[in-house]
C-alpha positions in Angstrom: 42.8 90.5 80.1 46.4 90.0 79.2 47.5 90.6 75.6 49.0 87.3 74.3 51.6 89.1 72.1 52.9 91.1 75.0 53.1 88.0 77.2 55.0 86.2 74.5 57.4 89.1 73.9 58.1 89.4 77.6 58.8 85.6 77.8 61.2 85.7 74.8 63.0 88.8 76.2 63.4 87.1 79.6 64.7 83.9 77.9 67.2 85.9 75.9 68.4 87.6 79.1 68.8 84.3 80.9 70.6 82.7 77.9 73.0 85.7 77.6 73.8 85.5 81.3 74.3 81.7 81.1 76.7 82.0 78.2 79.1 84.0 80.3 78.9 87.4 78.7 80.1 90.1 81.0 81.1 93.7 80.8 84.8 94.0 80.0 86.9 94.4 83.1 84.4 92.8 85.5 85.4 89.2 85.2 88.4 87.9 87.0 90.7 84.8 86.7 91.9 85.3 90.3 90.5 83.3 93.2 88.1 85.4 95.3 90.3 85.3 98.4 93.0 87.3 96.7 92.4 90.9 97.8 96.0 92.1 98.3 98.7 91.7 95.7 102.4 92.2 96.5 104.3 93.7 93.6 108.0 93.9 94.7 110.4 95.5 92.3 111.1 93.3 89.2 114.4 91.6 88.8 116.7 93.0 86.1 118.8 90.5 84.1 119.4 93.0 81.3 122.1 95.6 80.9 119.7 98.5 80.9 120.0 100.6 84.1 116.8 101.0 86.2 114.4 99.4 83.6 113.1 97.2 86.4 112.0 100.3 88.3 110.2 101.8 85.4 108.3 98.6 84.7 107.5 97.8 88.4 106.2 101.3 88.9 104.0 101.2 85.8 102.6 97.8 86.8 101.9 99.0 90.4 100.2 102.1 89.1 98.1 100.2 86.6 96.9 97.8 89.3 96.0 100.7 91.6 94.2 102.6 88.9 92.3 99.8 87.2 91.5 97.2 89.9 90.1 97.1 93.4 93.0 95.1 94.7 95.1 96.5 97.5 98.7 96.7 96.3 101.8 96.5 98.5 105.5 96.0 97.7 105.9 93.5 100.6 104.7 89.9 100.3 104.1 89.7 104.1 100.4 89.9 104.6 99.6 89.8 100.9 97.3 87.1 99.3 99.3 86.9 96.1 102.7 88.0 94.8 103.5 89.2 91.3 107.1 88.3 90.4 108.6 89.8 87.3 112.0 89.6 85.6 113.3 91.9 82.8 115.3 89.3 80.8 116.6 91.6 78.0 116.5 95.0 76.5 117.6 95.4 73.0 117.6 98.4 70.6 118.4 98.7 67.0 118.1 101.0 64.0 114.9 100.8 61.9 115.5 103.6 59.4 118.3 105.8 58.1 118.3 109.3 56.5 119.2 108.5 52.9 121.1 111.9 52.6 123.3 111.6 55.6 123.3 107.9 56.4 122.5 108.7 60.0 119.9 106.7 61.9 116.5 108.4 62.2 114.3 105.8 63.8 115.2 103.2 66.5 113.3 100.4 68.1 113.7 99.3 71.6 112.5 95.8 72.7 112.0 94.5 76.2 111.5 90.8 77.0 110.1 89.9 80.4 108.7 87.0 82.4 105.9 87.3 85.0 104.4 85.0 87.5 101.5 85.6 89.9 101.6 83.2 92.9 98.7 82.6 95.3 100.5 82.8 98.6 97.8 80.8 100.4 98.1 77.7 98.2 101.5 78.4 96.7 100.1 77.7 93.3 100.9 79.8 90.2 97.7 81.6 89.2 99.1 83.3 86.1 102.3 83.0 84.2 103.8 84.3 81.0 107.5 83.6 80.5 107.9 85.5 77.3 106.3 89.0 77.2 107.9 91.0 74.3 107.2 94.7 73.9 108.6 97.0 71.3 108.6 100.8 71.0 109.8 103.0 68.2 111.3 106.4 68.6 112.6 109.1 66.3 116.2 110.3 66.8 117.0 113.9 66.7 119.9 114.7 64.3 121.7 116.5 67.1 124.0 114.0 68.9 123.1 115.3 72.3 119.4 114.3 71.9 120.2 110.8 70.8 120.0 109.2 74.3 117.3 111.5 75.6 114.7 110.0 73.1 115.1 106.4 74.4 113.9 107.2 77.9 110.4 108.5 76.9 110.2 105.4 74.6 110.9 103.2 77.6 108.3 105.0 79.6 105.7 104.4 76.9 106.8 100.8 76.6 106.5 100.3 80.4 102.9 101.7 80.4 101.9 99.4 77.5 103.5 96.4 79.3 101.6 97.2 82.5 98.3 97.7 80.7 98.6 94.4 78.9 99.8 92.5 82.0 96.9 93.8 84.2 94.4 93.0 81.4 95.9 89.5 81.0 95.7 88.8 84.8 92.4 90.4 85.7 90.1 89.9 82.7 88.8 86.5 81.8 89.0 86.7 78.0 
């Protein structure tokens, strides 16, 4: 003989599971905004409209690495044979002083800001699958009081900024939140 409380509990649990599945809850990183026929994404080097030398290479490399590490998409630099193409443009790179040493008047903290636009195009339908014309990323860095280290500090900041940009971009494209 079945126990009515167990049967009722099992029915309620099954109902909650079905309701949760129907509401669209998913484990983060498993949902995708992309059409299912997109398996290969071309990521050519970004275009650089800024005055910052080689920033497009840093950002393109970081985005490519992030797609390879976090997704199951095949990544190629060449759009031939790809299902989608990710086009990016670095529109500007600006930097400025955030803080000064009150004793010497010298800058101690800088901020670097990169503004970019990105578009993912389905190469089968020629439709834009994802677009953000105004990504803005900032990174702070401390400046050594020795003048020779002044320029050395901005490159690691740009590396960190590129990784943050790539992480955010891949999340925005792939996850359905």
